[in-house]
Each structure stands twice: as structure tokens, then as C-alpha cells.
C-alpha positions as CSV (number, residue, x, y, z in Angstrom):
1,X,15.4,46.6,34.4
2,X,13.1,43.6,34.9
3,X,10.0,45.9,34.6
4,X,11.3,47.1,31.2
5,X,12.0,43.6,29.9
6,X,8.9,41.8,31.2
7,X,6.2,44.4,31.1
8,X,7.1,47.2,28.8
9,X,8.6,45.1,26.0
10,X,5.6,42.8,25.7
11,X,3.3,45.9,25.8
12,X,5.2,47.5,22.9
13,X,5.1,44.1,21.0
14,X,1.4,43.9,21.5
15,X,0.8,47.4,20.2
16,X,3.0,46.6,17.1
17,X,1.0,43.4,16.5
18,X,-2.3,45.3,16.7
19,X,-1.0,47.9,14.3
20,X,0.1,45.2,11.9
21,X,-3.2,43.3,11.8
22,X,-5.1,46.6,11.3
23,X,-2.8,47.5,8.4
24,X,-3.0,44.1,6.8
25,X,-6.8,43.9,7.3
26,X,-7.4,47.4,5.9
27,X,-5.1,46.7,2.9
28,X,-6.7,43.4,2.0
29,X,-10.3,44.6,2.6
30,X,-9.7,46.8,-0.5
31,X,-8.6,43.8,-2.6
32,X,-11.7,42.0,-4.0
33,X,-11.7,38.3,-4.8
34,X,-12.2,37.4,-8.5
35,X,-15.1,35.0,-7.6
36,X,-16.9,37.7,-5.6
37,X,-18.0,35.0,-3.0
38,X,-19.0,36.6,0.3
39,X,-17.6,35.7,3.6
40,X,-20.9,34.1,4.6
41,X,-20.8,31.9,1.5
42,X,-17.1,31.0,2.0
43,X,-17.7,30.0,5.7
44,X,-20.7,28.0,4.6
45,X,-18.8,26.2,1.8
46,X,-15.8,25.4,4.1
47,X,-18.1,23.9,6.8
48,X,-20.3,22.0,4.2
49,X,-17.1,20.4,2.8
50,X,-16.5,19.0,6.3
51,X,-20.0,17.8,6.7
52,X,-21.1,20.6,9.0
53,X,-24.6,21.6,8.5
54,X,-25.8,22.5,12.0
55,X,-23.8,25.7,12.6
56,X,-25.6,29.0,12.4
57,X,-23.8,31.8,10.7
58,X,-24.8,35.3,12.0
59,X,-23.8,38.9,11.3
60,X,-22.6,40.9,14.3
61,X,-21.5,44.5,14.7
62,X,-17.9,45.8,15.1
63,X,-14.7,45.1,13.2
64,X,-12.6,42.0,13.7
65,X,-15.2,40.8,16.3
66,X,-15.5,37.5,14.3
67,X,-15.6,34.3,16.4
68,X,-16.9,30.8,16.6
69,X,-18.9,29.8,19.7
70,X,-18.8,26.0,20.1
71,X,-21.3,26.0,23.0
72,X,-24.0,27.5,20.7
73,X,-22.6,26.2,17.4
74,X,-22.7,29.7,16.1
75,X,-20.2,31.3,13.7
76,X,-20.3,35.1,14.0
77,X,-18.9,37.4,11.3
78,X,-18.7,41.2,11.5
79,X,-20.6,43.0,8.8
80,X,-17.6,43.6,6.4
81,X,-16.6,40.0,6.6
82,X,-20.2,38.6,6.4
83,X,-21.2,40.5,3.3
84,X,-17.8,41.4,1.9
85,X,-16.0,39.7,-1.0
86,X,-12.5,40.9,-0.2
87,X,-9.5,38.7,0.4
88,X,-9.5,39.7,4.1
89,X,-13.2,38.9,4.5
90,X,-12.7,35.4,2.9
91,X,-9.6,34.7,5.0
92,X,-11.3,35.6,8.3
93,X,-14.5,33.8,7.5
94,X,-12.7,30.6,6.5
95,X,-10.5,30.9,9.6
96,X,-13.7,30.9,11.8
97,X,-15.0,28.0,9.8
98,X,-11.8,26.3,10.6
99,X,-12.7,26.5,14.3
100,X,-16.0,24.8,13.5
101,X,-14.1,22.0,11.8
102,X,-11.9,21.7,14.9
103,X,-15.0,21.3,17.0
104,X,-16.5,18.7,14.8
105,X,-13.4,16.5,14.6
106,X,-12.6,16.9,18.3
107,X,-9.3,18.7,17.9
108,X,-7.6,18.1,21.2
109,X,-6.2,21.6,21.8
110,X,-9.5,23.2,21.2
111,X,-11.1,20.8,23.6
112,X,-8.5,21.7,26.3
113,X,-9.0,25.4,25.5
114,X,-12.8,25.2,26.0
115,X,-12.4,23.3,29.2
116,X,-10.2,26.1,30.5
117,X,-12.6,28.9,29.6
118,X,-14.5,29.2,33.0
119,X,-11.3,29.1,35.1
120,X,-9.6,31.6,32.8
121,X,-12.5,34.0,33.0
122,X,-12.3,34.0,36.7
123,X,-8.5,34.2,36.7
124,X,-8.5,37.1,34.2
125,X,-11.0,39.0,36.4
126,X,-9.1,38.8,39.6
127,X,-5.4,38.7,38.4
128,X,-4.9,42.3,37.5
129,X,-6.5,43.8,40.6
130,X,-5.0,41.3,43.0
131,X,-1.5,41.8,41.5
132,X,-1.7,45.6,41.6
133,X,-2.9,45.5,45.2
134,X,-0.2,43.0,46.1
135,X,2.6,45.0,44.4
136,X,1.5,48.2,46.2
137,X,1.3,46.6,49.6
138,X,4.4,44.6,49.2
139,X,6.7,47.3,47.8
140,X,5.4,50.2,49.9
141,X,4.3,48.4,53.1
142,X,6.2,45.2,52.9
143,X,3.3,43.4,54.4
144,X,2.5,39.7,54.5
145,X,-0.8,40.5,53.0
146,X,0.9,42.0,49.9
147,X,3.0,38.8,49.5
148,X,-0.1,36.6,49.8
149,X,-2.0,38.7,47.2
150,X,1.0,38.5,44.9
151,X,1.1,34.7,45.3
152,X,-2.7,34.5,44.5
153,X,-2.2,36.8,41.5
154,X,0.7,34.7,40.3
155,X,-1.5,31.6,40.4
156,X,-4.3,33.4,38.5
157,X,-1.9,34.7,35.9
158,X,-0.4,31.2,35.5
159,X,-3.9,30.0,34.4
160,X,-4.1,32.9,31.9
161,X,-0.6,32.1,30.6
162,X,-1.6,28.4,30.1
163,X,-4.8,29.4,28.3
164,X,-2.9,31.8,26.0
165,X,-0.4,29.1,25.3
166,X,-3.1,26.5,24.4
167,X,-4.8,29.2,22.2
168,X,-1.7,29.4,19.9
169,X,-2.0,26.0,18.2
170,X,-5.8,26.4,18.0
171,X,-5.5,29.6,16.1
172,X,-2.6,28.4,13.9
173,X,-4.4,25.2,13.0
174,X,-7.6,27.1,12.1
175,X,-5.7,29.4,9.8
176,X,-4.0,26.4,8.2
177,X,-7.3,24.7,7.5
178,X,-8.7,28.0,6.1
179,X,-5.8,28.4,3.7
180,X,-6.1,24.9,2.4
181,X,-9.9,24.9,2.0
182,X,-10.0,28.3,0.2
183,X,-7.9,26.9,-2.6
184,X,-9.2,23.3,-2.7
185,X,-12.8,24.5,-2.9
186,X,-11.9,26.9,-5.7
187,X,-13.1,29.9,-3.6
188,X,-9.7,31.7,-4.3
189,X,-7.0,31.1,-6.9
190,X,-3.5,30.4,-5.5
191,X,-2.2,33.8,-6.6
192,X,-4.9,35.5,-4.5
193,X,-3.7,33.7,-1.3
194,X,-1.0,36.3,-0.6
195,X,-3.7,38.7,0.8
196,X,-5.2,35.9,2.9
197,X,-1.8,34.8,4.2
198,X,-0.9,38.4,5.1
199,X,-4.1,38.9,7.0
200,X,-4.2,35.6,8.9
201,X,-0.5,35.7,9.7
202,X,-0.8,39.2,11.1
203,X,-3.8,38.1,13.2
204,X,-1.7,35.2,14.5
205,X,0.8,37.7,15.8
206,X,-1.8,39.2,18.1
207,X,-2.2,35.8,19.8
208,X,1.5,35.5,20.2
209,X,1.6,39.0,21.7
210,X,-1.1,38.1,24.2
211,X,0.8,35.1,25.3
212,X,4.1,37.0,25.6
213,X,2.3,39.8,27.6
214,X,0.8,37.3,30.0
215,X,4.0,35.4,30.4
216,X,5.9,38.6,31.1
217,X,3.5,39.6,33.8
218,X,3.8,36.2,35.5
219,X,7.6,36.3,35.4
220,X,7.6,39.8,36.8
221,X,5.4,38.8,39.7
222,X,7.5,35.7,40.3
223,X,10.7,37.8,40.3
224,X,9.2,40.1,43.0
225,X,8.2,37.0,45.1
226,X,11.6,35.5,44.7
227,X,13.4,38.7,45.7
228,X,11.5,38.8,48.9
229,X,13.2,35.6,50.0
230,X,16.7,37.1,49.6
């Protein structure tokens, strides 16, 4: 039962969240903004309004691969969002510009998140393999090695869970900034914001799903470790 609740349920939630963002993005990619401003221009305008003039905006391949890299001061937009004038493109572009603003003003949660990146990369790499090995050895061989591997995996997963938790306010705040700036700068009219809200709110669900999945995995491992003491 614990496996169904802590592993399968978050997995299904994640699949639903991915489906929802794809549906929202595809729908609002077809809805063009009245001003016909491109995602590149929107990101540039949002950052300029915050006094940011030293961030490079580049086009990258893929879909929904958009991101802001604070270490390089580079805002990367996928082709459809870089050149596109749709409600989805403008929402995503402004969201990434929101991250650039967070970086400039020293938004505390973003600072914490960036500090955690190296440790999280290591933890993410080792957690899955260590936990799978630990579960196999512990459940089928009952060895001390399996227990120790599970304990290491739990520590690694705890780092991932904390990172995913800190990511939530960072993403929510970036979307909030994006929605405000798109209207205040006259890039979109208020009645066009429905498409932006739908896209960004759906994207936010994917981060919630990632946190829930990581937390479920951690709790499942802890339940196995706890049961070994009974």
C-alpha cells in the first residue's frame, strides 16, 4: 500500500501535470497577441524595465527548454518562444525574465536555490542507483549493506526534496512578476492574460509534481528503514 501511495500516486500526478502543460502550451501557442510583440522583445522589455541591460537573450532548440542561467547571465528561449508572438510565448519569455529580475534584486530563495545546485546535481546522480541497489539488497538479502545504501540514498533524496521545495517559491514568484509586467508595460491587454495565466499556472504544476514525487520517494525509503527496526 505504501508503494502505491508514495511512488505510484506521485508518478501519475506528474504525468497529469506534464499533460496539462502540453495542452495549455499548445492551445495558447495558437492564440496570437494583439501587439505581435515577440518573446525576445517581451523578455527584453521586462528586463529593461528593471534596469537589466547585461543579460544575453539567445535562441535554443527544443520545446519548453527555456531557462535563465544566472551564472552566465543568459536567458535562453526555445525557437517558438523566441520568435513567436503567441500568448504562450510571451508568458514563458516574461517568466524567464522574471528570474533575471530575481537575480538582480537578490531574491533570497533564488540565492538559496543556486547555492544548492552543485550538491543537488550530485545527489540526483547517486540517489536513484543507490536506492534501487539498497532496496534490492535489503528486501531480498536483508544485508547491512542494503540498509546502509538505503540510508545514503535517503540523505541524497532529502537534498533533492529540499531543492525542489525551494524551487517552488522561485518559480511562483517569477510567474507573478511576469504577469504584472506584461500588463504594466502594455505588452498584453488584461483580457489577453487568461492565456498567459493558463500556461504559467500549468507550468507551475510540473514543479509541484516534481516536489511531490521526490518527497514520496524519500518517505518510501524512510518507511523501509523504519520497518527494519521493528
